[in-house]
N, C-alpha and C positions, 0 to 999 in steps of 0.2 A: 503493498498499499505505500503510497506517494501522497503527497499535499502539493495541492497546486498552488500559487498565490500568481496573481495578474499585477503587471506592472504595466509603464506606459510603453516600455521597449519590446513587451513578449510576455509570457508565462515560465515561471520559476516553477520545477518541480524538485522538492523536496524530499527524500524518504526518509521514514520513519526510524532505519538504520541511523543517520545523520543526527535526529532529532534526538536517540536512544542515547548519543554517543555525546551530546551535549550535556545530557542530562546528568550522566553517569560521571562525568569529571566536574561538571558542579557538583554533584551530592557529595562524593568522595573527596574534595577540597574541605567537606565539613568538621567540624571538631565533632566525634563520637559517634562518628559512621565508620563502621566496619569492611562495608561490604553492601553488596546487592544479591538480592534471594528471590527467587521463583514465585508467583503471583500465588500458587496452592503448596506451599513448603511447609506452612502452617500443619497439612496433616501429615506430613512427612516428621520423623520422630526429632530430626534435627535440620534447621534451614543451611543448607549448603549455599557459600559463597558462590558467583559467580564469576566464569575469567571473564577477561576484556571480550571475546568474541560469542558472549551469551548476553551481553546487557540489554540487550531486546526480547529475553525473557523477564525482564523484570521492570519492563517500563513499557506501559502503552496509555497510546496518543490517541483521542479522540477528536472527533471534528464539532462543534454545535456549530451555533448560528453564525456567528461573524467572528467567532472564537474558537480558542485550540483547549484541551484539558488533557492533562497528564497525569496516572495514576505513576506511582512509583513504589517500590517495594527495597526492603532494607532491613538490616540487620545493626544493630548499635549496640556501642560497649557499654558495660555495666557500670555504673555509679555516678554515671551522666546524666540529670536529667531528661528525660525522653521526650518530654516538651518543649523543653530549649532547643533537644537536636531538630527536632518534627520543623518545629518554626524558623531553626535560621536553614534548613535545607530548602523550605518554603520558597523564602524571598532569597538565596542564591541562582537555586534552578531559575526563576521567576525571572531574573536580573539576564542572565546568561542567555534564555532561550531569547527573550524579546533584545536585548543585544544583539545576539548573534541574525536570527532570522528576521527582525521590523514585524513579528507579530505578536498579535496580545492570545494571552492566554490565559485566560478568567479560572482554572482551576489548576491548582498542584493539589495533589491528593497524594499524600506519604500515609504508605499501611509500614507499621513494625513486625516483620517476618518474626522477628529472634533476637535474644540479647544474648550479647556474647561476655562469657566471662572469662577473664584471666587463665 
C-alpha cells in the first residue's frame, strides 16, 4: 500500500515502509523505548523485538478523511513512567512525520506490548 500526495508539480507516492522507517527511527530515539513489537505479540508468551527489516509489522498507517493515523507497538524499559514514554513518542513521531512528508497526521496511537526488565 502507498499513500498518494498531490502537488502542483505532480503526484508523490509514499510507501508505508518509508513511513514505518521514519516512525521507527523517531520512536527508537526516545528514552525508555527498548524496541518495536508485533501487533499480536501480547498473545505470545513474551513480546519479541522486531529487527530493522520487520518494522512494518509493528507500525500501521491508516488514511483518514484529510489526514493519516499511525498505530505503533512498543516494548518499553522497566523503571520508567510509561505515560511519559508514550507522550514523548507521540510528540517525536508526529514531529518527524510532518517534517519529513509535509502531511498532517491526526493520531499517533502508541500501544505498549511489553515491559523489558534488565
